[in-house]
C-alpha positions in Angstrom: 0.0 0.0 0.0 1.2 3.5 -0.8 2.2 6.0 1.9 -0.8 8.2 1.1 -3.0 5.1 1.3 -1.7 4.3 4.8 -2.2 7.9 5.9 -5.8 7.7 4.6 -6.5 4.6 6.6 -5.1 6.2 9.8 -7.1 9.4 9.2 -10.2 7.2 9.2 -9.7 6.0 12.8 -12.2 7.0 15.5 -12.6 6.9 19.3 -16.0 6.3 20.9 -17.1 7.1 24.4 -20.1 4.8 24.5 -21.8 6.1 27.6 -25.0 5.2 29.3 -26.3 8.8 28.9 -24.3 10.2 26.0 -22.1 8.9 23.2 -19.3 11.0 21.8 -17.2 10.3 18.7 -13.7 11.6 18.1 -12.1 11.3 14.6 -8.4 11.5 14.0 -7.2 14.9 12.9 -10.8 16.2 13.1 -11.7 16.3 16.9 -15.1 15.6 18.4 -17.6 15.2 15.6 -20.6 13.7 17.5 -22.0 14.3 20.9 -25.5 12.8 21.2 -27.7 11.1 23.9 -27.3 7.3 23.9 -30.9 6.8 22.8 -32.3 5.1 19.7 -35.8 5.0 18.4 -36.5 1.9 16.3 -39.5 0.3 14.7 -41.3 -2.3 16.8 -39.5 -5.1 15.0 -36.1 -3.6 15.7 -35.2 -3.6 12.0 -35.5 0.1 11.1 -33.9 3.1 12.9 -36.3 6.0 13.2 -34.1 8.4 15.1 -30.8 8.5 17.0 -29.5 10.8 19.7 -31.3 14.0 20.6 -34.1 13.3 18.1 -34.8 10.0 19.7 -34.4 11.3 23.3 -37.3 13.9 22.9 -39.5 10.9 22.0 -39.0 9.3 25.5 -42.4 8.8 27.1 -44.2 10.1 24.1 -43.8 7.2 21.6 -46.7 5.1 20.2 -46.6 1.3 20.3 -45.2 1.2 16.7 -42.0 3.0 17.9 -39.7 1.7 20.6 -37.4 4.3 22.3 -34.4 2.4 23.7 -31.4 3.3 25.8 -29.1 0.4 24.7 -26.5 1.0 27.4 -27.2 0.2 31.1 -24.7 0.8 33.9 -22.0 1.6 31.4 -22.3 -1.7 29.5 -24.3 -3.0 26.6 -27.9 -4.0 27.6 -29.3 -4.4 24.1 -26.8 -5.8 21.6 -28.9 -5.5 18.5 -29.7 -1.8 19.0 -26.1 -1.0 20.2 -24.8 -2.4 16.9 -27.3 -0.2 15.0 -26.2 2.8 17.0 -22.5 2.1 16.4 -23.0 1.5 12.7 -24.7 4.9 12.4 -22.0 6.7 14.4 -19.2 5.1 12.3 -20.9 6.0 9.1 -21.6 9.6 10.2 -18.0 10.0 11.3 -16.9 8.9 7.9 -19.5 11.1 6.2 -21.3 8.1 4.9 -18.2 7.0 2.9 -16.9 3.8 4.5 -14.2 3.2 1.9 -11.8 1.8 4.5 -13.0 0.1 7.7 -11.6 2.2 10.6 -9.7 1.3 13.7 -11.9 2.1 16.6 -11.1 2.8 20.3 -14.0 2.2 22.7 -13.9 3.5 26.3 -15.3 1.0 28.8 -15.7 0.9 32.6 -12.7 -0.3 34.6 -14.8 -3.0 36.2 -15.9 -4.5 32.9 -16.0 -8.3 32.7 -14.5 -10.5 30.0 -18.0 -11.2 28.6 -18.8 -7.5 28.5 -15.5 -6.8 26.7 -16.3 -9.4 24.1 -19.8 -7.8 23.7 -18.3 -4.4 23.0 -15.7 -5.8 20.6 -18.2 -7.9 18.6 -20.7 -5.0 18.4 -18.0 -2.6 17.1 -16.7 -5.2 14.6 -20.1 -6.0 13.3 -20.8 -2.3 13.0 -17.9 -1.9 10.6 -14.7 -1.5 12.6 -11.4 -3.1 11.2 -9.7 -3.3 14.6 -11.1 -2.6 18.1 -9.1 -1.4 21.0 -10.5 -0.9 24.5 -9.3 1.7 27.0 -10.5 2.1 30.6 -12.7 5.2 31.1 -10.8 6.6 34.1 -7.5 6.2 32.3 -9.0 8.0 29.2 -10.4 10.7 31.5 -7.0 11.2 33.2 -5.3 11.5 29.8 -8.0 13.9 28.6 -7.5 16.0 31.8 -3.7 16.2 31.1 -2.8 14.5 34.3 0.8 13.1 34.4 -0.3 9.5 34.5 3.1 8.1 33.2 5.0 9.5 36.2 5.7 7.6 39.4 3.1 9.8 41.1 -0.5 9.1 42.2 -3.3 10.7 40.2 -6.9 10.2 41.3 -9.6 10.6 38.8 -13.4 10.2 39.4 -15.5 9.9 36.3 -19.3 10.2 37.1 -21.3 9.0 34.1 -24.9 8.2 33.5 -24.7 4.6 34.6 -21.4 4.2 36.5 -19.1 6.1 38.7 -15.4 5.2 38.2 -12.8 6.1 40.7 -9.2 5.2 39.9 -5.7 5.9 41.3 -3.3 5.9 38.4 0.5 5.8 38.5 3.1 4.8 35.9 0.4 4.6 33.2 -1.5 1.8 35.1 -4.5 1.7 37.4 -3.1 0.8 40.9 -6.5 0.6 42.7 -10.0 1.4 41.4 -13.6 1.3 42.4 -16.5 1.0 40.0 -20.0 1.5 41.3 -23.1 1.2 39.1 -24.5 4.5 40.3 -24.5 7.8 38.3 -26.7 10.4 36.7 -29.5 8.0 35.8 -29.8 6.9 39.4 -30.1 10.6 40.4 -32.9 11.0 37.8 -34.8 8.1 39.3 -34.2 9.4 42.8 -36.0 12.6 41.8 -38.9 10.7 40.3 -39.4 8.6 43.4 -39.0 11.6 45.7 -41.7 13.6 43.9 -44.0 10.6 43.8 -43.7 10.0 47.5 -43.6 13.6 48.8 -45.8 15.4 46.4 -48.0 12.7 44.8 -46.5 13.9 41.5 -45.5 11.6 38.7 -42.9 13.0 36.3 -41.0 11.4 33.4 -37.2 10.9 33.0 -36.8 14.0 30.8 -38.4 16.2 33.4 -36.3 14.6 36.2 -33.1 15.3 34.3 -34.1 18.9 33.7 -34.8 19.3 37.5 -31.4 17.8 38.3 -29.5 20.1 35.9 -31.5 23.2 36.8 -31.8 23.1 40.7 -30.1 19.9 41.7 -27.2 20.2 44.2 -25.1 18.1 46.5 -24.2 20.9 49.0 -26.1 23.9 50.3 -26.1 26.7 47.7 -25.4 30.4 48.5 -28.8 31.2 47.1 -31.3 28.3 47.0 -33.3 27.9 43.8 -36.8 27.0 42.9 -38.6 25.9 39.7 -42.1 25.0 38.5 -42.6 21.4 37.6 -45.4 19.9 35.5 -46.6 16.3 35.9 -49.5 14.1 36.7 -51.2 14.1 40.1 -51.2 10.5 41.3 -54.4 11.0 43.3 -56.6 12.9 40.8 -54.9 11.7 37.6 -54.9 15.2 36.2 -51.9 17.3 35.0 -50.7 19.7 37.7 -47.9 22.3 38.2 -46.1 22.6 41.5 -43.1 24.6 42.7 -40.1 22.7 44.2 -36.9 23.9 45.8 -33.2 23.0 45.5 -33.3 21.9 49.2 -36.0 19.3 48.3 -34.0 17.9 45.4 -30.8 17.9 47.5 -32.7 15.7 50.0 -33.8 13.4 47.1 -30.2 13.0 45.9 -28.6 12.7 49.3 -28.5 8.9 49.4 -26.8 8.6 45.9 -24.4 11.4 46.7 -23.4 9.6 49.9 -22.8 6.4 48.0 -20.5 8.3 45.6 -18.5 9.8 48.4 -18.3 6.5 50.3 -16.8 4.9 47.3 -13.8 7.3 47.6 -13.4 6.4 51.3 -13.3 2.7 50.4 -10.7 3.3 47.7 -8.4 5.0 50.2 -8.6 2.0 52.5 -6.8 0.0 49.7 -4.3 2.8 48.8 -0.6 2.6 49.7 0.5 5.4 52.1 2.9 7.0 49.5 0.1 7.2 46.9 -2.3 8.6 49.5 0.3 11.3 50.2 0.4 12.2 46.5 -3.4 12.6 46.5 -3.3 14.8 49.6 -0.9 17.1 47.7 -2.6 17.0 44.3 -6.3 16.4 45.1 -9.1 14.6 43.3 -10.2 15.4 39.7 -13.8 15.0 38.7 -15.0 14.3 35.1 -18.2 13.2 33.5 -21.7 14.7 33.4 -22.3 13.9 37.1 -19.3 16.1 38.0 -21.5 19.1 36.9 -24.0 18.6 39.8 -23.9 21.8 41.7 -21.8 21.6 44.9 -20.6 18.1 44.4 -16.9 19.1 44.4 -17.5 21.0 47.6 -19.4 18.1 49.2 -16.6 15.6 48.4 -13.9 18.1 49.6 -15.6 18.8 52.9 -16.2 15.0 53.5 -12.7 13.7 52.7 -10.8 16.9 53.6 -8.9 17.0 50.3 -8.9 19.5 47.4 -11.3 18.5 44.6 -11.4 20.0 41.1 -13.9 19.7 38.3 -12.0 19.3 35.1 -12.9 21.8 32.3 -15.1 20.2 29.6 -15.9 17.4 32.0 -18.4 15.9 29.6 -15.8 15.5 26.8 -12.9 14.5 29.0 -13.1 10.8 28.3 -13.4 11.0 24.6 -10.6 13.6 24.4 -8.3 11.3 26.3 -9.3 8.4 23.9 -8.6 10.7 21.0 -5.1 11.4 22.3 -4.5 7.6 22.6 -5.9 7.2 19.0 -3.5 9.9 17.7 -0.4 8.1 19.1 -1.4 4.4 19.8 2.3 3.3 19.9 3.0 5.8 22.7 -0.1 4.9 24.7 0.0 1.1 24.1 0.5 0.5 27.8 -2.9 1.9 28.7 -4.9 -0.3 26.3 -6.9 -3.1 27.9 -6.7 -5.3 24.9 -6.0 -5.1 21.2 -8.4 -7.0 19.1 -8.3 -7.6 15.4 -10.9 -8.9 13.1 
């Protein structure tokens, strides 16, 4: 193959952060091309895609029987193989601008606690969707690279990636995860907490889209300098009619308190397994938060007050994982140590 042909093949390569809540796609030399909700609307026989991403997400809770709106990822791993393959195929084609002349190499970010069966599921789905080769990289490692942390040094770096389905906490040194903790709790659990709270306390039934809007608008993990309120529309459980009520950030903080405590406790458990030298490094450098869940108001302050360590929310927290995977993609030889496995068709 000619030199230009080899360059063309490499330029085709993409990195995918296949998340429970959002899927992001990075293309070599082009940056982040796609950032869409991980939602697919398909026909009732699962054979025809009706909408993907944001267009599909707005259909949640509003779809007729002929249309199924599916979130194919659950707890950070594939829950619906057929729909995930349809999603990946669409993403790969969109990244290649519908011209799949050369099958691309694909890097997929996966949870650090992923099982061998789940790894194979990700690999097979990507290969069937059109990938030439599939590489897997751990989400916290990709997040740390995307946050520009010096992971290759003999120094402890603690990263916490809070996604839709999982929260990944990892302590990284010499380009490897030394200790990690993966809990299947994230933004989706917070949305369900809000739904359950409003049902019990206010006799109000709201959908997932409304719960997510409440979380991002007035949700918090720590008392705010100025507490917030918002009007929420839903269905009264007693009368069955649509109603509008006003709720406060204090109420939503109470709704989220159990999940926030679970997230913070996972950090404590990680430190119980951390060597003293690495713990000293974290005391000096602090903890870095990435992922959509990191944007919950006051979460950094809540963690900092609880564990008595500095906590920083990384800029572009939502894009951090795919940016890190993109850096790996741009120089796979340099970052080969961080890859979980290299898989060829």
